[in-house]
C-alpha positions as CSV (number, residue, x, y, z in Angstrom):
1,M,236.0,4.2,-8.8
2,A,238.7,5.8,-7.6
3,E,239.5,6.1,-3.9
4,A,240.7,9.6,-2.4
5,Y,242.4,9.3,1.3
6,I,243.6,11.9,3.7
7,V,246.9,11.9,4.5
8,E,247.0,14.7,7.2
9,A,244.8,17.4,8.6
10,V,245.7,20.6,10.6
11,R,244.1,23.8,12.1
12,T,245.1,26.6,14.4
13,A,243.8,27.1,17.6
14,G,241.0,30.0,17.1
15,G,241.8,34.0,17.6
16,R,238.9,35.8,19.1
17,R,238.0,39.3,17.3
18,N,241.2,41.4,17.4
19,G,243.0,38.9,19.6
20,R,245.5,36.6,19.7
21,L,245.8,36.1,16.0
22,A,244.6,39.6,14.7
23,G,248.6,40.2,14.5
24,W,249.1,37.5,11.4
25,H,248.3,38.9,7.8
26,P,245.7,35.9,6.6
27,A,248.0,35.0,3.8
28,D,250.4,34.2,6.5
29,L,248.4,32.5,8.3
30,G,247.3,30.5,5.2
31,A,250.6,29.5,4.8
32,Q,251.3,27.9,8.3
33,V,248.4,25.6,7.7
34,L,250.5,24.4,4.4
35,N,253.9,24.4,5.5
36,A,252.5,22.0,8.5
37,I,251.3,19.7,6.0
38,V,254.3,19.5,4.2
39,D,256.7,19.0,7.8
40,R,254.1,16.4,8.7
41,T,253.5,14.2,6.0
42,G,257.6,15.0,4.5
43,I,255.6,14.9,0.8
44,D,257.6,16.5,-1.5
45,P,256.2,20.1,-1.9
46,A,257.0,20.2,-5.4
47,A,254.9,17.2,-6.0
48,I,251.7,19.1,-5.0
49,D,249.7,19.7,-8.1
50,D,247.2,21.8,-6.6
51,V,246.0,24.3,-3.2
52,I,242.2,24.4,-3.0
53,M,241.7,27.6,-0.2
54,G,238.2,28.5,1.1
55,C,237.5,32.1,2.1
56,V,234.5,33.9,2.5
57,T,235.3,37.7,2.9
58,Q,237.8,38.0,0.0
59,A,238.5,41.6,0.2
60,G,241.1,43.8,1.9
61,E,244.5,41.6,2.9
62,Q,242.2,38.8,1.9
63,A,241.5,39.9,-2.0
64,S,243.7,39.5,-4.8
65,H,243.5,35.2,-4.6
66,V,244.7,34.7,-0.9
67,G,245.0,31.0,-2.0
68,R,248.1,31.9,-4.2
69,N,249.0,34.7,-1.8
70,A,249.6,32.0,0.4
71,V,251.3,29.5,-1.4
72,L,254.1,32.1,-2.3
73,A,254.0,33.3,1.7
74,S,254.8,29.8,2.3
75,K,257.5,26.9,1.4
76,L,255.9,25.6,-1.4
77,P,257.3,26.2,-4.8
78,T,256.2,28.6,-6.8
79,S,255.5,26.2,-9.5
80,V,252.4,25.0,-6.9
81,P,249.1,26.7,-8.6
82,A,246.3,27.3,-6.2
83,V,242.7,28.6,-6.5
84,T,240.4,30.3,-3.8
85,I,237.1,29.7,-3.5
86,D,233.6,30.8,-1.9
87,R,231.0,28.5,-0.8
88,Q,230.4,30.3,2.5
89,C,231.2,28.5,5.3
90,G,231.2,25.6,3.4
91,S,233.9,26.7,1.6
92,S,236.8,24.8,3.0
93,Q,234.7,21.5,3.3
94,Q,233.8,22.4,-0.5
95,A,237.5,22.6,-1.1
96,L,238.3,19.1,0.5
97,Q,235.6,17.2,-1.7
98,F,237.0,19.0,-4.8
99,A,240.1,18.2,-4.0
100,A,239.0,14.3,-3.2
101,Q,237.0,15.1,-6.8
102,A,240.5,15.5,-8.5
103,V,242.4,12.9,-7.0
104,M,239.2,10.3,-7.6
105,S,239.0,11.6,-11.6
106,G,242.6,10.6,-11.9
107,T,243.5,14.6,-13.1
108,Q,245.6,15.1,-9.8
109,D,247.1,13.2,-7.4
110,V,248.4,15.4,-4.8
111,V,246.0,18.4,-3.5
112,I,246.2,20.5,-0.3
113,A,242.6,22.0,0.6
114,A,242.7,24.4,2.8
115,G,240.7,27.6,4.2
116,V,241.9,30.7,6.0
117,E,240.0,33.8,7.6
118,S,240.8,36.8,9.2
119,M,237.8,37.9,11.0
120,S,239.7,40.7,12.9
121,R,241.5,42.6,9.9
122,A,238.7,41.3,6.8
123,P,235.6,41.4,9.2
124,M,232.1,40.3,7.6
125,G,230.7,42.9,5.2
126,L,234.1,44.3,4.1
127,A,233.2,43.3,0.7
128,L,230.2,45.3,0.3
129,V,230.3,49.0,-0.4
130,P,229.7,51.1,2.6
131,G,226.5,53.2,2.7
132,S,225.5,52.0,-0.9
133,A,221.7,50.6,-1.8
134,L,224.0,48.1,-3.6
135,N,222.6,44.2,-3.0
136,P,224.0,41.0,-3.7
137,N,220.3,39.9,-4.1
138,S,218.2,41.5,-7.1
139,A,215.0,42.8,-6.5
140,H,213.6,39.7,-9.0
141,T,215.2,37.4,-6.5
142,L,214.0,39.1,-3.3
143,E,210.2,39.8,-5.3
144,R,210.5,35.4,-6.0
145,F,211.1,34.4,-2.3
146,G,208.8,37.2,-0.9
147,V,211.1,39.0,1.4
148,S,213.4,42.5,1.5
149,G,216.4,40.4,2.2
150,F,217.9,37.6,3.4
151,S,219.2,36.8,6.9
152,Q,221.0,33.6,8.7
153,F,220.4,34.9,12.3
154,G,216.6,35.5,10.9
155,G,216.9,31.6,9.4
156,A,218.2,30.4,12.8
157,E,215.7,32.0,14.1
158,M,213.1,30.1,11.9
159,I,214.5,26.7,12.8
160,A,213.9,27.2,16.4
161,K,210.2,27.9,15.9
162,K,209.8,25.5,13.9
163,H,211.4,22.9,15.6
164,D,210.1,24.2,19.1
165,L,213.8,24.7,20.7
166,S,213.2,27.1,23.3
167,R,215.6,29.7,25.1
168,A,216.5,27.3,27.8
169,A,217.1,24.6,25.4
170,L,219.4,26.4,23.3
171,D,221.3,28.0,26.6
172,A,221.8,24.2,27.8
173,F,223.3,23.5,24.1
174,G,225.6,26.3,24.1
175,L,227.3,25.6,27.6
176,R,227.7,22.0,26.7
177,S,229.9,23.6,23.7
178,H,232.4,24.8,26.3
179,R,232.1,22.1,28.8
180,N,232.9,19.7,25.9
181,A,235.7,22.4,24.5
182,A,237.4,23.0,27.6
183,E,237.6,19.4,28.9
184,A,239.0,18.7,25.1
185,T,241.9,21.2,26.0
186,R,242.2,20.1,29.4
187,S,242.7,16.6,28.1
188,G,245.3,17.3,25.6
189,A,242.6,16.0,22.6
190,F,243.8,19.2,20.7
191,Q,247.0,18.6,20.6
192,A,247.7,16.6,17.5
193,E,245.3,18.7,15.6
194,I,246.8,22.2,16.4
195,I,249.6,24.1,14.8
196,P,251.5,26.4,17.5
197,L,252.0,30.1,16.2
198,D,254.2,32.3,17.7
199,V,252.1,35.7,18.5
200,T,252.8,39.3,19.9
201,L,250.9,40.4,22.8
202,A,248.5,43.7,23.3
203,D,251.5,44.5,26.0
204,G,254.1,43.9,23.4
205,S,255.5,40.4,25.3
206,K,255.8,37.3,22.8
207,A,253.6,33.8,23.1
208,V,252.6,30.5,21.6
209,H,249.1,30.7,20.5
210,E,248.1,27.1,20.8
211,K,244.5,27.0,22.8
212,D,241.5,28.2,21.5
213,E,240.6,31.5,22.9
214,G,237.2,31.8,22.8
215,I,236.3,29.0,25.3
216,R,234.5,30.1,28.5
217,Y,236.1,28.0,30.9
218,D,233.8,29.4,33.5
219,A,230.4,28.9,31.8
220,T,227.4,28.3,33.8
221,A,223.9,28.0,33.2
222,E,223.2,30.9,35.2
223,S,225.9,33.3,33.0
224,M,224.4,31.7,29.5
225,A,220.7,32.8,31.2
226,G,222.2,36.1,31.9
227,V,223.0,36.9,28.3
228,K,220.5,38.9,26.2
229,L,218.9,38.3,23.3
230,L,219.5,39.3,20.2
231,Q,216.1,39.9,19.1
232,E,212.7,40.7,21.2
233,G,210.8,37.7,21.0
234,G,213.7,35.9,20.1
235,V,215.8,32.7,21.6
236,I,218.5,32.9,20.5
237,T,221.6,35.3,22.2
238,A,225.3,36.0,21.8
239,A,226.0,33.0,23.9
240,T,224.3,30.5,21.6
241,S,225.7,31.3,18.0
242,S,229.1,30.9,16.5
243,Q,232.1,33.0,18.0
244,I,233.8,35.4,15.6
245,C,237.2,33.7,14.7
246,D,240.4,34.4,13.0
247,G,242.1,31.1,12.0
248,A,243.2,28.4,9.0
249,S,243.1,24.8,8.4
250,A,244.3,22.8,5.8
251,A,244.2,18.5,4.6
252,L,246.2,16.5,2.4
253,V,244.3,14.6,-0.4
254,V,245.9,12.0,-2.3
255,S,245.3,9.2,-4.5
256,E,246.5,5.5,-3.6
257,A,248.8,6.1,-6.5
258,A,250.9,8.5,-4.5
259,L,250.4,6.6,-1.3
260,K,252.7,4.4,-3.1
261,Q,255.0,6.6,-4.6
262,H,255.5,9.1,-1.5
263,R,255.6,6.3,1.0
264,L,252.5,8.2,2.8
265,T,250.5,6.5,5.3
266,P,246.4,7.6,5.4
267,I,244.2,8.3,8.1
268,A,240.9,8.1,6.5
269,R,239.1,7.2,2.9
270,I,236.1,10.1,1.9
271,V,233.3,7.7,1.7
272,N,230.8,10.4,0.2
273,M,231.0,13.9,-0.6
274,T,227.0,15.6,-0.9
275,V,225.9,19.1,-1.5
276,T,222.4,20.0,-1.6
277,G,220.7,23.4,-2.2
278,G,217.4,24.3,-0.4
279,D,215.1,27.4,1.2
280,P,217.4,30.3,0.9
281,V,214.7,32.3,3.7
282,I,214.9,29.7,6.6
283,M,218.7,29.2,5.1
284,L,220.8,26.8,7.6
285,E,218.3,23.9,7.8
286,E,219.5,22.5,4.6
287,P,222.1,20.5,6.9
288,L,219.3,18.3,7.6
289,F,217.8,17.3,4.4
290,A,221.6,17.0,3.2
291,T,222.5,14.4,5.8
292,Q,219.7,12.3,4.9
293,K,220.6,12.4,1.3
294,A,224.1,11.7,2.2
295,L,223.6,8.5,4.0
296,Q,221.8,7.1,1.5
297,R,224.0,7.5,-1.7
298,A,226.5,5.9,1.1
299,G,224.7,2.6,1.8
300,L,224.7,3.8,5.6
301,T,222.3,4.9,8.3
302,I,222.9,7.5,11.2
303,D,223.4,4.9,13.7
304,D,226.5,3.4,11.4
305,I,228.1,6.6,11.8
306,D,230.3,7.1,15.2
307,L,231.3,11.0,15.5
308,Y,229.6,14.1,13.6
309,E,230.7,17.4,13.2
310,V,227.9,19.5,12.8
311,N,228.5,23.0,12.6
312,E,227.3,25.7,15.3
313,A,226.6,28.5,13.2
314,F,223.8,29.1,16.0
315,A,222.4,26.0,18.5
316,P,219.4,25.9,16.5
317,V,221.1,24.2,13.6
318,P,222.8,20.8,15.3
319,M,219.4,20.7,17.9
320,A,217.3,20.6,14.8
321,W,219.7,18.2,13.0
322,L,219.7,16.0,15.9
323,K,215.9,15.7,15.8
324,V,214.9,15.2,12.6
325,V,218.0,12.6,11.2
326,G,217.6,10.7,14.5
327,A,221.3,11.0,15.4
328,D,222.9,10.3,19.1
329,P,223.7,13.7,21.2
330,D,226.9,11.8,22.9
331,K,228.4,11.5,19.4
332,L,227.5,14.9,18.1
333,N,230.6,17.7,18.4
334,V,232.7,15.8,21.4
335,N,235.0,18.0,21.8
336,G,232.6,21.4,21.5
337,G,231.7,23.8,18.6
338,A,231.4,27.0,16.9
339,I,230.3,28.4,20.1
340,A,233.0,27.7,22.1
341,L,235.9,27.5,19.7
342,G,235.1,30.3,17.0
343,H,233.5,29.9,13.4
344,P,236.6,31.2,11.1
345,L,234.1,31.1,8.1
346,G,236.1,29.9,5.1
347,A,238.7,27.9,7.3
348,S,236.0,25.9,9.5
349,G,235.7,23.1,6.7
350,T,238.8,21.4,7.1
351,K,239.1,22.6,11.1
352,L,235.9,20.7,11.5
353,M,237.6,17.4,9.3
354,A,240.6,18.3,11.5
355,T,238.6,18.1,14.7
356,L,236.9,14.8,13.6
357,L,239.2,13.0,12.0
358,H,241.5,13.2,15.2
359,A,238.4,12.9,17.8
360,L,237.8,9.4,15.9
361,K,241.2,8.1,16.3
362,A,241.7,8.6,19.7
363,R,238.5,6.7,20.2
364,G,239.6,4.3,18.1
365,K,235.8,4.6,16.2
366,K,235.5,4.0,12.0
367,Y,232.9,6.1,10.5
368,G,232.4,10.4,10.9
369,L,230.4,12.5,9.4
370,Q,231.0,16.2,9.3
371,T,227.9,19.2,7.7
372,M,227.7,22.5,7.5
373,C,225.0,25.0,7.0
374,E,226.0,27.8,4.2
375,G,224.8,31.2,2.9
376,G,222.2,31.1,0.7
377,G,220.3,27.0,1.6
378,V,223.4,25.1,0.8
379,A,224.8,22.2,2.5
380,N,227.7,20.2,2.3
381,V,227.8,16.8,3.8
382,T,231.0,14.7,4.3
383,I,231.6,11.0,5.3
384,V,235.0,9.7,5.9
385,E,236.4,6.3,7.2
386,A,239.0,6.3,9.3
387,L,241.7,4.5,9.1
């Protein structure tokens, strides 16, 4: 079978809701990572066969095909097509997998997988009609699963209960995320993956945004324990949930022929791409089972994997994943996760891949695994080999 290679992966630093990136139109934000891919790789932009861009809230300024609008706002020629896709939080991870599939099939040779989400300018729920009784889930679907509605937060609480995860354990995990992210930032671990952006601050002054805005450098066990529960009788707080975030990310995926033709140097080979569906009620538990399937298909065990990126939508997800998969906690989200760095929905997939690939390179490691829990009980898993 033909191979698919990743040549470069980049991201913006995360911006807090109504924070440093709120002044950026999402199409322009997406354009910046497309430009960075071209600048860093030296690829002829006219050689790009397609742009696949993940975005979850395709409404407001992210409506009317934000992927194509990002191309039009970039330095790419208008001859480069684009498509915008939604696999919920895994949208740009799916974009990466679609890009790899296109390359491996021989139908395309050079594809940019990307994602963008401005949660400040296109907040969650914007696509729903305010005050309307309209529901994206039909009465038949709700009856089938015996629920009045589906909730990712509710699913996260179910995972915590099912896997016996306490409030104290979740708080400790959240604190670890902030401490890892703070140390990674101080040490310059993110420098190679982040593209700096010019921003205008609230006071009108100019600045360069190149550090993730949500990290709590002063987080302590006491401060984590002081955050109120989101649900009476539950265990999850805002401090053990992913942060609302603005951001964009991208990766260049190419064929072996394109490597030679354009004199590109790959940083990774895609080993396995898996996507599975499961229980839509508990919803966010699916990465546990998708990972087991991906490893089996790849002929690997979890011990063969050097680093893992498991999205921290809520702390119970990666914690249950560690427990069920039998993974080493010291290999998980080594530079922090979405609890500290933010979760820009449609941009998180290629964002995590950028972090994973640069972390593998910095440590001289070989195999990396990325997985994402997604709305509706779906999960993506991507396994890569650093080169």
